[in-house]
DOVEX-154850 format. One record per residue (C-alpha): residue number from 1; residue in three letters; z, x negated, y. Coordinates in steps of 0.1 Angstrom, whole numbers, plus 5000, padded with zeros to 4 digits. Each point is the difference from the previous one (the first is absolute). Layout:
+-----+------+------+------+------+
!  nr ! rest !    w !    u !    v !
+-----+------+------+------+------+
! NUM !  ALA !    Z !    X !    Y !
...
+-----+------+------+------+------+
//
This chain:
+-----+------+------+------+------+
!  nr ! rest !    w !    u !    v !
+-----+------+------+------+------+
!   1 !  MET ! 5712 ! 7058 ! 1713 !
!   2 !  ARG ! 5008 ! 4980 ! 4968 !
!   3 !  LYS ! 5022 ! 5028 ! 4993 !
!   4 !  ILE ! 4972 ! 5026 ! 5001 !
!   5 !  VAL ! 4978 ! 4981 ! 4980 !
!   6 !  PHE ! 5027 ! 4991 ! 4972 !
!   7 !  ALA ! 5008 ! 5036 ! 4998 !
!   8 !  ILE ! 4963 ! 5014 ! 4997 !
!   9 !  LEU ! 4998 ! 4969 ! 4971 !
!  10 !  ALA ! 5030 ! 5014 ! 4984 !
!  11 !  SER ! 4986 ! 5035 ! 5003 !
!  12 !  ALA ! 4968 ! 4988 ! 4983 !
!  13 !  SER ! 5016 ! 4984 ! 4971 !
!  14 !  SER ! 5026 ! 5026 ! 4993 !
!  15 !  ALA ! 4970 ! 5026 ! 5000 !
!  16 !  LEU ! 4981 ! 4976 ! 4974 !
!  17 !  ALA ! 5032 ! 4998 ! 4976 !
!  18 !  PHE ! 4998 ! 5035 ! 5002 !
!  19 !  ALA ! 4966 ! 5006 ! 4991 !
!  20 !  SER ! 5001 ! 4973 ! 4971 !
!  21 !  ILE ! 5033 ! 5016 ! 4984 !
!  22 !  ASP ! 4996 ! 5030 ! 4974 !
!  23 !  LEU ! 5027 ! 5027 ! 5009 !
!  24 !  SER ! 4989 ! 5024 ! 4974 !
!  25 !  ASP ! 5033 ! 5000 ! 4983 !
!  26 !  PHE ! 5019 ! 5000 ! 5030 !
!  27 !  ASP ! 5028 ! 5029 ! 4999 !
!  28 !  ASP ! 4985 ! 5020 ! 5025 !
!  29 !  ASP ! 5029 ! 5032 ! 4993 !
!  30 !  LEU ! 5027 ! 4973 ! 5004 !
!  31 !  MET ! 4986 ! 4989 ! 5034 !
!  32 !  ARG ! 4998 ! 5039 ! 5015 !
!  33 !  ASN ! 5031 ! 5006 ! 4984 !
!  34 !  MET ! 5013 ! 4969 ! 5021 !
!  35 !  ASP ! 4985 ! 5013 ! 5031 !
!  36 !  ASP ! 5015 ! 5034 ! 4996 !
!  37 !  ALA ! 5035 ! 4983 ! 4994 !
!  38 !  VAL ! 4993 ! 4976 ! 5035 !
!  39 !  LYS ! 4996 ! 5029 ! 5020 !
!  40 !  SER ! 5030 ! 5017 ! 4985 !
!  41 !  LEU ! 5021 ! 4973 ! 5005 !
!  42 !  ASP ! 4995 ! 5000 ! 5036 !
!  43 !  ALA ! 5012 ! 5034 ! 5000 !
!  44 !  SER ! 5032 ! 4992 ! 4979 !
!  45 !  ILE ! 5006 ! 4968 ! 5023 !
!  46 !  ALA ! 4998 ! 5024 ! 5030 !
!  47 !  SER ! 5024 ! 5029 ! 4986 !
!  48 !  LYS ! 5022 ! 4976 ! 4984 !
!  49 !  ASP ! 4994 ! 5013 ! 4965 !
!  50 !  GLY ! 5018 ! 4972 ! 4979 !
!  51 !  PRO ! 4987 ! 5012 ! 4966 !
!  52 !  ALA ! 4969 ! 5011 ! 5009 !
!  53 !  ALA ! 4991 ! 4966 ! 5018 !
!  54 !  THR ! 5018 ! 4979 ! 4972 !
!  55 !  ALA ! 4974 ! 5018 ! 4977 !
!  56 !  ASP ! 4968 ! 4992 ! 5020 !
!  57 !  ALA ! 5010 ! 4967 ! 5004 !
!  58 !  GLN ! 5007 ! 4996 ! 4966 !
!  59 !  PHE ! 4966 ! 5013 ! 4989 !
!  60 !  ILE ! 4984 ! 4980 ! 5024 !
!  61 !  VAL ! 5017 ! 4967 ! 4989 !
!  62 !  GLU ! 4990 ! 5010 ! 4966 !
!  63 !  GLY ! 4964 ! 5006 ! 5009 !
!  64 !  LEU ! 4994 ! 4970 ! 5017 !
!  65 !  LYS ! 5015 ! 4980 ! 4970 !
!  66 !  TRP ! 4972 ! 5012 ! 4983 !
!  67 !  THR ! 4975 ! 4991 ! 5028 !
!  68 !  GLN ! 5014 ! 4966 ! 5004 !
!  69 !  SER ! 4995 ! 4997 ! 4962 !
!  70 !  TYR ! 4966 ! 5013 ! 4996 !
!  71 !  PHE ! 4984 ! 4979 ! 5032 !
!  72 !  THR ! 5016 ! 4971 ! 4985 !
!  73 !  SER ! 4981 ! 5005 ! 4968 !
!  74 !  LYS ! 4971 ! 5003 ! 5021 !
!  75 !  GLY ! 4997 ! 4967 ! 5012 !
!  76 !  ASN ! 4988 ! 4986 ! 5029 !
!  77 !  VAL ! 5013 ! 5025 ! 5021 !
!  78 !  GLU ! 5031 ! 4986 ! 5016 !
!  79 !  ASP ! 5002 ! 5018 ! 5031 !
!  80 !  ALA ! 5002 ! 5037 ! 4980 !
!  81 !  VAL ! 5029 ! 4984 ! 4979 !
!  82 !  LYS ! 5016 ! 4988 ! 5033 !
!  83 !  PHE ! 5000 ! 5035 ! 5012 !
!  84 !  ALA ! 5014 ! 5020 ! 4971 !
!  85 !  THR ! 5026 ! 4970 ! 4999 !
!  86 !  GLN ! 5009 ! 5007 ! 5037 !
!  87 !  GLY ! 4999 ! 5038 ! 4998 !
!  88 !  HIS ! 5020 ! 4996 ! 4967 !
!  89 !  GLU ! 5030 ! 4979 ! 5022 !
!  90 !  PHE ! 4997 ! 5028 ! 5030 !
!  91 !  ALA ! 5005 ! 5025 ! 4978 !
!  92 !  ALA ! 5026 ! 4988 ! 4984 !
!  93 !  THR ! 5016 ! 4993 ! 5030 !
!  94 !  VAL ! 4999 ! 5035 ! 5010 !
!  95 !  ALA ! 5015 ! 5011 ! 4967 !
!  96 !  ASP ! 5031 ! 4971 ! 5005 !
!  97 !  SER ! 5002 ! 5013 ! 5036 !
!  98 !  VAL ! 5002 ! 5040 ! 4993 !
!  99 !  ALA ! 5025 ! 4990 ! 4972 !
! 100 !  LYS ! 5021 ! 4982 ! 5033 !
! 101 !  SER ! 4993 ! 5030 ! 5021 !
! 102 !  ASP ! 4983 ! 4979 ! 5022 !
! 103 !  TYR ! 4970 ! 5018 ! 5011 !
! 104 !  ASP ! 4993 ! 4982 ! 5029 !
! 105 !  THR ! 4992 ! 4969 ! 4980 !
! 106 !  ALA ! 4981 ! 5026 ! 4973 !
! 107 !  PHE ! 4976 ! 5011 ! 5026 !
! 108 !  THR ! 4992 ! 4964 ! 5010 !
! 109 !  ALA ! 4992 ! 4993 ! 4964 !
! 110 !  TYR ! 4981 ! 5033 ! 4994 !
! 111 !  ARG ! 4978 ! 4989 ! 5032 !
! 112 !  SER ! 4991 ! 4965 ! 4987 !
! 113 !  LEU ! 4993 ! 5018 ! 4964 !
! 114 !  VAL ! 4975 ! 5022 ! 5016 !
! 115 !  LYS ! 4983 ! 4973 ! 5019 !
! 116 !  THR ! 5000 ! 4978 ! 4970 !
! 117 !  CYS ! 4983 ! 5031 ! 4978 !
! 118 !  ARG ! 4978 ! 5003 ! 5028 !
! 119 !  SER ! 4987 ! 4961 ! 5002 !
! 120 !  CYS ! 4994 ! 5002 ! 4962 !
! 121 !  HIS ! 4980 ! 5033 ! 5001 !
! 122 !  ASP ! 4979 ! 4987 ! 5030 !
! 123 !  ILE ! 4985 ! 4976 ! 4976 !
! 124 !  TYR ! 5008 ! 5016 ! 4960 !
! 125 !  LYS ! 4996 ! 5039 ! 5004 !
! 126 !  PRO ! 4967 ! 5012 ! 4990 !
! 127 !  PRO ! 4985 ! 5026 ! 5025 !
! 128 !  SER ! 5002 ! 5027 ! 4979 !
! 129 !  LEU ! 5040 ! 5000 ! 4994 !
+-----+------+------+------+------+
//
Protein backbone atom coordinates (compact mmCIF):
# COMPACT_ATOMS: atom_id res chain seq x y z
CA MET A 1 0.00 0.00 0.00
CA ARG A 2 2.85 2.38 0.83
CA LYS A 3 4.35 1.80 -2.61
CA ILE A 4 1.08 2.78 -4.26
CA VAL A 5 0.78 5.95 -2.19
CA PHE A 6 4.42 6.83 -2.89
CA ALA A 7 3.90 6.28 -6.63
CA ILE A 8 0.83 8.54 -6.60
CA LEU A 9 2.70 11.25 -4.69
CA ALA A 10 5.71 10.96 -7.00
CA SER A 11 3.44 11.32 -10.05
CA ALA A 12 1.73 14.35 -8.56
CA SER A 13 5.09 15.90 -7.72
CA SER A 14 6.37 15.28 -11.25
CA ALA A 15 3.21 16.74 -12.76
CA LEU A 16 3.70 19.87 -10.66
CA ALA A 17 7.33 20.10 -11.81
CA PHE A 18 6.20 19.82 -15.43
CA ALA A 19 3.54 22.48 -14.97
CA SER A 20 6.04 24.88 -13.42
CA ILE A 21 8.74 24.79 -16.10
CA ASP A 22 8.74 26.65 -19.37
CA LEU A 23 9.43 24.28 -22.26
CA SER A 24 8.78 26.85 -25.00
CA ASP A 25 12.47 26.83 -25.94
CA PHE A 26 12.69 23.04 -26.15
CA ASP A 27 13.82 21.71 -29.54
CA ASP A 28 10.71 19.78 -30.59
CA ASP A 29 12.23 18.94 -33.99
CA LEU A 30 15.20 17.29 -32.32
CA MET A 31 12.90 15.19 -30.16
CA ARG A 32 10.80 14.12 -33.16
CA ASN A 33 13.98 13.22 -35.04
CA MET A 34 15.21 11.22 -32.03
CA ASP A 35 11.86 9.41 -31.89
CA ASP A 36 12.32 8.49 -35.57
CA ALA A 37 15.89 7.36 -34.89
CA VAL A 38 14.72 5.17 -32.00
CA LYS A 39 12.19 3.48 -34.29
CA SER A 40 14.79 3.05 -37.02
CA LEU A 41 17.29 1.69 -34.50
CA ASP A 42 14.96 -1.18 -33.64
CA ALA A 43 14.89 -2.31 -37.27
CA SER A 44 18.62 -1.73 -37.73
CA ILE A 45 19.49 -3.90 -34.74
CA ALA A 46 17.03 -6.62 -35.80
CA SER A 47 18.51 -6.75 -39.30
CA LYS A 48 22.07 -6.47 -37.94
CA ASP A 49 22.69 -3.41 -40.10
CA GLY A 50 25.74 -2.10 -38.26
CA PRO A 51 26.23 1.19 -40.13
CA ALA A 52 22.56 2.20 -39.82
CA ALA A 53 22.36 1.15 -36.16
CA THR A 54 25.56 3.05 -35.38
CA ALA A 55 24.29 6.20 -37.10
CA ASP A 56 20.95 6.04 -35.27
CA ALA A 57 22.57 5.34 -31.90
CA GLN A 58 25.08 8.17 -32.34
CA PHE A 59 22.31 10.59 -33.28
CA ILE A 60 20.40 9.60 -30.15
CA VAL A 61 23.55 9.94 -28.01
CA GLU A 62 24.07 13.50 -29.25
CA GLY A 63 20.40 14.38 -28.88
CA LEU A 64 20.33 13.13 -25.31
CA LYS A 65 23.47 15.13 -24.51
CA TRP A 66 21.55 18.22 -25.62
CA THR A 67 18.49 17.10 -23.64
CA GLN A 68 20.55 16.52 -20.51
CA SER A 69 22.10 19.97 -20.80
CA TYR A 70 18.71 21.55 -21.49
CA PHE A 71 17.06 20.09 -18.40
CA THR A 72 20.12 20.74 -16.25
CA SER A 73 19.85 24.44 -17.15
CA LYS A 74 16.15 24.47 -16.22
CA GLY A 75 16.88 23.38 -12.66
CA ASN A 76 14.56 21.56 -10.29
CA VAL A 77 13.90 18.71 -12.75
CA GLU A 78 16.45 16.19 -11.58
CA ASP A 79 14.36 13.29 -12.83
CA ALA A 80 14.47 14.65 -16.40
CA VAL A 81 18.25 15.01 -16.15
CA LYS A 82 18.43 11.45 -14.81
CA PHE A 83 16.30 10.11 -17.68
CA ALA A 84 18.46 11.91 -20.26
CA THR A 85 21.65 10.63 -18.63
CA GLN A 86 20.38 7.06 -18.48
CA GLY A 87 19.13 7.23 -22.06
CA HIS A 88 22.49 8.57 -23.18
CA GLU A 89 24.24 5.65 -21.47
CA PHE A 90 21.90 3.08 -23.03
CA ALA A 91 22.32 4.60 -26.52
CA ALA A 92 26.11 4.60 -26.08
CA THR A 93 25.94 0.94 -25.06
CA VAL A 94 23.96 0.20 -28.21
CA ALA A 95 26.62 1.91 -30.34
CA ASP A 96 29.47 0.12 -28.54
CA SER A 97 27.73 -3.25 -28.80
CA VAL A 98 26.96 -2.82 -32.49
CA ALA A 99 30.63 -1.94 -33.12
CA LYS A 100 31.47 -5.35 -31.58
CA SER A 101 28.69 -7.08 -33.56
CA ASP A 102 27.06 -7.97 -30.23
CA TYR A 103 23.46 -7.47 -31.31
CA ASP A 104 21.98 -9.26 -28.29
CA THR A 105 23.54 -6.72 -25.91
CA ALA A 106 22.60 -3.93 -28.32
CA PHE A 107 18.96 -5.03 -28.27
CA THR A 108 18.90 -5.30 -24.48
CA ALA A 109 20.29 -1.76 -24.19
CA TYR A 110 17.81 -0.60 -26.85
CA ARG A 111 14.87 -1.94 -24.80
CA SER A 112 16.18 -0.09 -21.74
CA LEU A 113 16.55 3.07 -23.84
CA VAL A 114 12.93 2.85 -24.97
CA LYS A 115 11.69 2.38 -21.39
CA THR A 116 13.74 5.36 -20.24
CA CYS A 117 12.39 7.54 -23.05
CA ARG A 118 8.82 6.53 -22.21
CA SER A 119 9.34 7.31 -18.53
CA CYS A 120 10.50 10.82 -19.36
CA HIS A 121 7.78 11.37 -21.96
CA ASP A 122 5.11 10.30 -19.47
CA ILE A 123 6.06 13.33 -17.38
CA TYR A 124 7.54 15.93 -19.73
CA LYS A 125 6.13 15.41 -23.21
CA PRO A 126 3.47 18.02 -23.91
CA PRO A 127 0.19 16.51 -25.14
CA SER A 128 0.52 18.36 -28.46
CA LEU A 129 3.66 16.42 -29.49
